[in-house]
C-alpha positions in Angstrom: -77.9 21.6 -15.5 -81.2 22.3 -17.3 -83.3 21.2 -14.4 -81.5 22.9 -11.5 -83.4 26.1 -12.0 -86.7 24.5 -11.0 -85.6 23.3 -7.5 -88.0 24.1 -4.8 -87.9 24.3 -1.0 -88.3 20.5 -0.6 -85.0 19.9 -2.3 -83.2 18.8 0.9 -86.1 16.8 2.4 -84.8 13.4 3.5 -86.1 10.5 1.5 -87.5 8.9 4.7 -90.0 11.7 5.0 -91.3 11.0 1.5 -91.9 7.3 1.9 -95.3 7.3 0.1 -95.3 6.4 -3.6 -95.8 9.4 -5.9 -97.6 9.0 -9.2 -98.4 11.4 -12.0 -101.1 11.2 -14.6 -102.9 8.1 -15.7 -99.8 6.2 -16.4 -99.1 5.9 -12.6 -95.4 6.4 -13.1 -93.3 6.9 -10.0 -91.4 10.1 -9.6 -88.7 11.1 -7.0 -89.6 13.6 -4.4 -86.9 16.1 -5.5 -85.9 17.5 -8.8 -84.4 14.6 -10.9 -81.7 16.9 -12.2 -80.4 17.5 -8.7 -80.4 13.7 -8.1 -78.5 13.3 -11.4 -75.9 15.9 -10.5 -75.5 14.3 -7.0 -74.8 10.7 -8.3 -72.7 12.0 -11.1 -70.4 13.7 -8.6 -69.7 10.4 -6.9 -69.3 8.6 -10.3 -66.9 11.3 -11.5 -64.7 10.8 -8.4 -64.5 7.1 -9.2 -63.9 7.3 -12.9 -61.2 10.0 -12.4 -59.3 7.5 -10.2 -59.0 5.0 -13.1 -56.6 7.3 -15.0 -55.3 9.9 -12.5 -52.6 7.5 -11.2 -51.2 6.6 -14.7 -48.7 9.5 -15.0 -47.7 9.1 -11.3 -46.5 5.5 -11.5 -42.8 6.2 -11.8 -43.0 8.5 -8.7 -45.0 5.9 -6.7 -42.6 3.1 -7.6 -39.5 5.3 -6.7 -41.0 6.5 -3.5 -42.0 3.0 -2.3 -38.8 1.3 -3.5 -40.5 -0.7 -6.2 -39.6 -1.3 -9.8 -41.6 0.2 -12.7 -43.1 -3.1 -13.5 -44.2 -3.6 -9.9 -45.7 -0.1 -10.0 -48.1 -1.1 -12.8 -49.9 -3.3 -10.3 -51.3 -0.1 -8.8 -53.5 0.1 -11.9 -54.1 -3.6 -12.3 -55.2 -4.3 -8.8 -57.8 -1.5 -9.0 -59.1 -2.6 -12.4 -59.5 -6.3 -11.4 -61.4 -5.6 -8.2 -63.5 -2.9 -9.9 -64.5 -5.3 -12.7 -65.4 -8.1 -10.3 -67.7 -5.9 -8.2 -69.6 -4.3 -11.1 -72.1 -7.1 -11.6 -72.7 -7.5 -7.9 -74.6 -4.2 -7.6 -78.0 -5.7 -8.5 -77.8 -8.3 -5.8 -76.4 -5.9 -3.2 -79.3 -3.5 -3.9 -81.8 -6.3 -3.3 -80.2 -6.9 0.2 -79.8 -3.4 1.6 -81.5 -1.2 -1.1 -79.9 0.7 -3.9 -79.5 4.0 -2.0 -77.8 2.3 0.9 -75.5 0.3 -1.3 -74.5 3.5 -3.1 -73.7 5.1 0.3 -71.7 2.1 1.3 -69.7 2.3 -1.9 -68.9 6.0 -1.4 -67.8 5.2 2.2 -65.5 2.3 1.2 -64.1 4.3 -1.7 -63.4 7.4 0.4 -61.8 5.4 3.3 -59.7 3.4 0.8 -58.5 6.6 -0.8 -57.2 7.8 2.6 -55.4 4.5 3.1 -53.8 4.8 -0.4 -52.5 8.2 0.5 -50.9 7.1 3.8 -49.6 3.7 2.5 -45.9 3.3 3.6 -45.2 0.2 1.4 -46.3 -1.1 -2.0 -48.2 -4.2 -0.6 -50.3 -1.9 1.7 -50.9 0.4 -1.3 -52.1 -2.5 -3.4 -54.4 -3.7 -0.7 -55.9 -0.2 -0.4 -56.3 -0.1 -4.2 -58.2 -3.4 -4.2 -60.4 -2.0 -1.5 -60.8 1.2 -3.5 -61.8 -0.8 -6.5 -64.4 -2.7 -4.5 -66.0 0.6 -3.5 -65.7 2.2 -6.9 -67.1 -0.7 -8.7 -70.6 0.0 -7.4 -70.7 3.7 -8.1 -70.9 3.8 -11.9 -73.7 1.3 -12.5 -75.8 2.5 -9.5 -75.4 6.1 -10.6 -76.6 5.1 -14.1 -79.5 3.1 -12.7 -80.6 5.9 -10.4 -80.7 8.3 -13.3 -82.6 5.8 -15.5 -85.3 5.5 -12.9 -85.5 9.2 -11.9 -86.3 10.4 -15.4 -89.2 9.7 -17.7 -88.3 8.1 -21.0 -88.3 11.2 -23.1 -85.8 13.0 -20.8 -83.6 9.9 -20.1 -81.2 10.7 -23.0 -80.5 14.1 -21.4 -79.8 12.5 -18.1 -77.4 10.0 -19.8 -75.7 12.9 -21.4 -74.7 14.1 -17.9 -73.5 10.6 -17.0 -71.7 10.3 -20.3 -69.9 13.5 -19.6 -68.7 12.0 -16.3 -67.7 8.7 -17.9 -65.6 10.2 -20.7 -64.5 13.6 -19.3 -63.0 12.1 -16.1 -60.5 9.8 -17.9 -59.5 12.7 -20.1 -58.8 15.0 -17.2 -57.2 12.3 -15.1 -53.7 12.5 -16.7 -53.8 16.4 -16.6 -54.8 16.6 -12.9 -52.5 13.7 -11.9 -49.5 15.1 -13.7 -49.9 18.5 -12.2 -50.4 17.2 -8.7 -47.5 14.8 -8.9 -45.1 17.4 -10.4 -46.1 20.2 -7.9 -46.9 18.3 -4.7 -46.8 14.6 -4.1 -48.4 11.5 -5.6 -50.2 10.9 -2.3 -52.4 13.9 -3.0 -54.0 12.2 -6.1 -55.8 10.0 -3.5 -56.3 12.7 -0.8 -58.4 14.9 -3.1 -61.1 12.2 -3.0 -61.8 12.8 0.7 -63.7 16.1 0.5 -65.5 15.0 -2.6 -66.5 11.7 -1.0 -67.8 13.4 2.1 -69.9 15.8 0.1 -71.3 13.1 -2.1 -72.2 11.0 1.0 -74.1 13.9 2.5 -76.0 14.8 -0.7 -76.9 11.2 -1.6 -78.2 10.5 2.0 -80.4 13.6 1.7 -81.7 13.5 -1.9 -81.7 9.9 -3.3 -84.4 7.4 -2.6 -85.3 4.0 -3.9 -88.3 3.5 -6.3 -91.0 1.2 -5.0 -89.8 -1.8 -7.1 -86.5 -1.8 -5.3 -87.3 -3.7 -2.2 -84.5 -4.5 0.3 -84.7 -8.0 1.8 -82.0 -9.3 4.1 -83.1 -12.8 3.2 -81.4 -12.1 -0.2 -78.1 -12.2 1.6 -78.1 -16.0 1.3 -79.0 -15.8 -2.4 -75.8 -14.4 -3.6 -74.4 -16.5 -6.5 -71.2 -17.3 -4.8 -70.2 -19.8 -7.5 -70.7 -17.2 -10.2 -68.8 -14.6 -8.2 -65.9 -17.0 -7.8 -65.8 -17.8 -11.6 -66.0 -14.1 -12.4 -63.1 -13.5 -10.1 -61.0 -16.2 -11.7 -61.9 -15.0 -15.2 -61.3 -11.3 -14.7 -58.1 -11.9 -12.6 -56.7 -14.2 -15.3 -57.6 -11.8 -18.1 -56.2 -8.7 -16.5 -52.9 -10.2 -15.4 -52.5 -11.8 -18.9 -53.1 -8.5 -20.6 -51.0 -6.5 -18.1 -48.0 -8.7 -18.3 -48.4 -10.2 -21.7 -46.1 -7.9 -23.7 -43.5 -7.9 -20.9 -43.3 -11.8 -20.9 -43.5 -12.2 -24.7 -47.2 -13.3 -24.5 -47.8 -17.0 -25.1 -44.1 -17.9 -25.3 -44.3 -17.6 -21.5 -45.7 -20.3 -19.2 -46.8 -17.6 -16.8 -49.0 -16.0 -19.5 -50.3 -19.4 -20.7 -51.4 -20.3 -17.1 -53.4 -17.0 -16.7 -54.9 -17.4 -20.2 -56.1 -20.8 -19.2 -57.6 -19.4 -16.0 -59.4 -16.7 -18.0 -60.8 -19.2 -20.6 -61.8 -21.7 -18.0 -63.3 -19.1 -15.7 -65.3 -17.4 -18.5 -66.6 -20.6 -19.9 -67.7 -21.8 -16.5 -69.2 -18.4 -15.8 -71.4 -18.4 -18.9 -72.5 -22.0 -18.4 -73.3 -21.4 -14.7 -75.1 -18.1 -15.2 -77.6 -19.7 -17.6 -78.4 -22.4 -15.0 -78.3 -20.3 -11.8 -81.6 -19.4 -10.2 -80.3 -16.0 -9.0 -77.3 -15.3 -11.3 -74.8 -12.6 -10.5 -75.1 -11.5 -14.1 -78.4 -12.0 -15.8 -77.2 -13.3 -19.2 -80.8 -13.9 -20.2 -80.9 -10.2 -20.9 -78.9 -11.0 -24.0 -82.0 -12.5 -25.5 -83.0 -8.9 -26.2 -81.5 -8.0 -29.5 -80.9 -4.3 -28.7 -79.2 -5.1 -25.3 -76.9 -7.7 -26.9 -75.8 -5.4 -29.7 -75.4 -2.5 -27.3 -73.1 -4.5 -25.1 -70.9 -5.4 -28.1 -70.8 -1.8 -29.2 -70.0 -0.6 -25.7 -67.0 -3.0 -25.6 -65.7 -1.2 -28.7 -66.6 2.3 -27.4 -64.8 1.6 -24.1 -61.9 0.1 -25.9 -61.5 3.0 -28.4 -62.0 5.6 -25.7 -59.4 4.2 -23.3 -56.9 3.3 -26.1 -57.1 6.8 -27.6 -56.6 8.3 -24.1 -53.5 6.3 -23.5 -51.9 6.4 -27.0 -51.6 10.2 -27.5 -50.0 11.1 -24.1 -47.7 8.1 -24.5 -46.6 9.3 -27.9 -46.1 12.9 -26.6 -44.0 11.8 -23.6 -41.9 9.0 -25.2 -41.2 10.4 -28.7 -41.6 14.2 -28.3 -40.2 14.7 -24.8 -43.3 16.2 -23.1 -43.5 16.2 -19.4 -46.5 14.4 -17.7 -48.1 17.7 -17.0 -47.6 19.0 -20.6 -48.9 15.7 -22.1 -52.0 15.9 -19.9 -52.6 19.5 -20.9 -52.7 18.4 -24.6 -55.7 16.2 -23.7 -57.6 19.0 -21.9 -59.0 20.5 -25.1 -60.9 17.3 -25.7 -62.5 17.6 -22.3 -63.6 21.2 -23.1 -65.1 19.9 -26.4 -67.2 17.4 -24.4 -68.6 20.1 -22.2 -70.1 21.7 -25.3 -71.1 18.6 -27.3 -72.4 16.3 -24.6 -75.5 18.4 -23.7 -76.3 18.8 -27.4 -76.1 15.1 -27.9 -78.4 14.5 -25.0 -81.0 16.8 -26.5 -80.6 15.1 -29.8 -81.7 11.7 -28.3 -85.2 13.1 -28.0 -85.3 14.0 -31.7 -83.4 11.2 -33.5 -83.5 7.4 -33.2 -80.6 6.0 -31.1 -79.2 3.9 -33.9 -78.9 6.9 -36.2 -77.1 8.9 -33.5 -74.8 5.9 -32.8 -74.0 5.5 -36.5 -73.2 9.3 -36.8 -70.9 9.1 -33.8 -69.0 6.1 -35.2 -68.7 7.8 -38.6 -67.2 10.8 -36.8 -64.9 8.4 -35.0 -63.7 6.9 -38.3 -63.1 10.3 -39.8 -61.2 11.6 -36.8 -59.0 8.5 -36.6 -58.2 8.5 -40.3 -57.2 12.2 -40.1 -55.1 11.4 -37.0 -53.3 8.6 -38.8 -52.2 10.9 -41.6 -51.1 13.8 -39.4 -49.7 12.1 -36.3 -46.1 13.0 -36.8 -43.0 14.0 -34.8 -43.2 17.5 -36.1 -46.7 18.3 -34.9 -47.1 21.2 -32.5 -48.8 21.2 -29.1 -51.7 23.1 -30.6 -52.2 20.6 -33.3 -52.0 17.7 -30.8 -54.7 19.3 -28.9 -56.8 19.8 -32.1 -56.5 16.0 -32.8 -57.8 15.3 -29.4 -60.8 17.5 -29.9 -61.7 15.8 -33.1 -61.5 12.4 -31.4 -63.7 13.5 -28.4 -66.3 15.1 -30.6 -67.7 11.7 -31.6 -68.0 10.2 -28.2 -71.2 11.9 -26.9 -73.2 10.7 -29.8 -72.0 7.1 -29.7 -72.0 6.8 -25.9 -75.4 8.3 -25.1 -77.1 6.6 -28.0 -75.8 3.1 -27.0 -76.6 3.7 -23.3 -80.1 4.8 -24.2 -80.7 2.0 -26.7 -79.6 -0.6 -24.1 -82.7 0.1 -22.1 -85.2 -0.1 -25.0 -87.7 -2.9 -24.5 -86.4 -4.0 -21.1 -88.5 -4.1 -17.9 -87.8 -1.3 -15.4 -86.9 -3.9 -12.8 -83.8 -4.8 -14.9 -82.2 -1.4 -14.7 -79.7 -2.4 -12.1 -78.6 -5.4 -14.1 -78.5 -3.5 -17.3 -76.3 -0.7 -15.9 -74.0 -3.2 -14.2 -73.4 -5.2 -17.4 -73.0 -2.2 -19.6 -70.4 -0.7 -17.4 -68.7 -4.1 -17.0 -68.3 -4.6 -20.7 -67.1 -1.0 -21.2 -64.3 -1.6 -18.6 -63.4 -4.9 -20.1 -63.2 -3.4 -23.5 -60.9 -0.7 -22.1 -58.6 -3.2 -20.6 -58.4 -5.3 -23.7 -57.8 -2.4 -26.1 -55.1 -0.8 -23.9 -53.1 -4.0 -23.8 -53.7 -5.0 -27.5 -53.0 -1.5 -29.0 -49.8 -1.3 -26.9 -48.6 -4.7 -28.2 -49.5 -3.7 -31.8 -47.5 -0.4 -31.4 -44.5 -2.4 -30.3 -44.7 -5.0 -33.1 -45.3 -2.4 -35.8 -42.4 -0.4 -34.5 -40.1 -3.4 -35.0 -41.6 -4.0 -38.5 -41.0 -0.4 -39.6 -37.6 -0.3 -38.0 -36.5 -3.3 -40.1 -37.9 -1.7 -43.3 -36.1 1.6 -42.6 -32.8 -0.2 -41.8 -32.8 -1.6 -45.3 -32.0 1.9 -46.7 -29.1 2.4 -44.1 -26.5 0.8 -46.4 -23.1 2.2 -47.5 -24.3 1.9 -51.1 -27.2 4.3 -50.5 -26.0 7.8 -51.6 -28.6 9.6 -49.4 -27.6 7.7 -46.3 -23.8 8.3 -47.0 -24.4 12.0 -47.5 -26.4 12.2 -44.3 -23.7 10.5 -42.3 -21.0 12.8 -43.8 -23.1 15.9 -43.1 -23.6 14.9 -39.4 -20.0 13.8 -39.0 -18.9 17.2 -40.3 -21.3 18.8 -37.9 -19.7 16.9 -35.0 -16.3 17.9 -36.3 -14.8 14.7 -37.8 -13.9 12.9 -41.0 -16.3 10.1 -40.6 -13.6 7.4 -40.4 -12.8 7.7 -36.7 -14.8 6.2 -33.9 -15.7 9.6 -32.4 -17.8 11.9 -34.6 -18.6 9.2 -37.1 -20.0 7.0 -34.4 -22.0 9.9 -33.0 -23.5 10.6 -36.5 -24.6 6.9 -37.0 -26.0 6.8 -33.4 -28.1 9.9 -34.1 -29.4 8.5 -37.4 -30.3 5.3 -35.6 -32.1 7.2 -32.9 -34.0 9.1 -35.6 -34.8 5.9 -37.3 -36.3 4.4 -34.2 -38.4 7.5 -33.5 -39.7 7.4 -37.1 -40.5 3.7 -36.9 -42.5 4.3 -33.7 -44.4 7.2 -35.2 -45.4 5.1 -38.2 -46.6 2.4 -35.7 -48.9 4.9 -34.0 -50.2 5.9 -37.5 -50.9 2.2 -38.1 -52.9 1.8 -34.9 -55.0 4.8 -35.7 -55.8 3.4 -39.1 -56.8 0.2 -37.5 -59.1 2.1 -35.1 -60.6 3.9 -38.2 -61.5 0.6 -39.8 -63.0 -0.6 -36.6 -65.2 2.5 -36.3 -66.4 2.0 -39.8 -67.5 -1.5 -38.9 -69.3 -0.1 -35.9 -71.3 2.1 -38.2 -72.7 -1.0 -39.9 -73.5 -2.6 -36.5 -75.4 0.4 -35.3 -78.0 0.0 -38.0 -78.8 -3.5 -36.7 -80.3 -1.9 -33.6 -84.1 -1.6 -33.5 -85.4 1.8 -34.6 -86.9 3.3 -31.5 -89.1 6.3 -31.4 -87.0 9.2 -30.0 -87.7 9.8 -26.4 -89.6 6.5 -25.9 -88.6 3.3 -24.4 -90.4 0.9 -26.8 -92.1 -2.4 -26.0 -90.2 -5.4 -24.9 -91.4 -7.4 -27.8 -89.8 -5.0 -30.3 -86.3 -5.7 -29.1 -86.5 -9.4 -28.4 -85.9 -11.8 -31.2 
């Protein structure tokens, strides 16, 4: 990274030996004792390990279910259990940091995540695997927000955008590489190795964090805060997130609100979320400081981050799903089609980080969303059953190009006007809403694809009538190909079955085109929302009064 070249001999000095507060210039701003880019790379390594695990198991679900004697539907709980526990723990980071310190909490999360990864790998049954995944989600839930908060405090405002570029690279590159890595490991070794690979990374991250990362002076650990946890808020959050995730995960399978099962969990979600919002405004030490939403920039950024997280996760699921289900790609091949987008991020992300020091955040966000809209519109018109592997990779590159500008700009703008003591809460809530957006969009877009497939299937079937010359000629041609007259049950039936299969594939392809058009319209709306943000001076944080209305 750009700052690594300036590392000095004090790089590996333990934070305990640098306990004094360091200040520079007349501003009295605290600075870490080591190069901030080395700190950024260290915490990004741990965050990458966690984010990768949110998608690496997706393509391995059939193998996991088969090996553990579970159904495919039961196998999806491997994903759901992780997402639920991960979402619940995200807002707890600020409180945990006040009890044991942010650095110690970060180390604790790495330890829990690494140990849980080992337990996942050796799990002999599905219940034990699910327990280990819940534990893994607990550890992983603290890594992303703490990494972002550490970066925010380690860099001065004018370089913060470049630091967030590194974090953004982790947040969006890891989900893109997850299916590729997971598919290759599963096809060539065993699904258990998608968890074992976390062990050396976790050990290395623990060592580096313990040696390099330190808490700023305003992060003061106090064991007395252990009694101040908002247990009621945590309980309501657990009920709300558990109800939402189960409702989204099982909604399509159970015909949504036609099922009492789904209605019960929807009620739990609504009741839990309503109670959570009401309680957080009243609580003295809330688990989620909703008063931050009084700051206009922060509130708008949270809304936009829900959409960014949703669009990113939906696009990451839709394309490999299309390639595997409709075009017959293997898990490894479908993952390889996404790899080009990851390479594009490696090039664009640093450029976007530099741009934050030259252009207002809202302008960058609007540009990113405009690129999103153009990429999704182009995808909707070219996403067909005849596209090649190379063209599928090109579509992924177009979609990924927009992410750095939108992601970094929103993350940077979220801190504008907020006190530095709120960095833990800001990063926790921003990551929380991004994960929630991803869960919602994955479920909703999947349901839309199913419904639109049925719609297009019904429309296409209208032309499959004996009175349609084109249909009759097509049947006769296929029947002749199969070696029959068209009147017998053999070749004629095979011809009609093939046509019906082609009809279903075409209907599904049109449904995917519909969902990309919908994402295009949403991106266009996000362009408008971006200009509601306060216009900050590039590279500066701005005053609190500017963003609070």
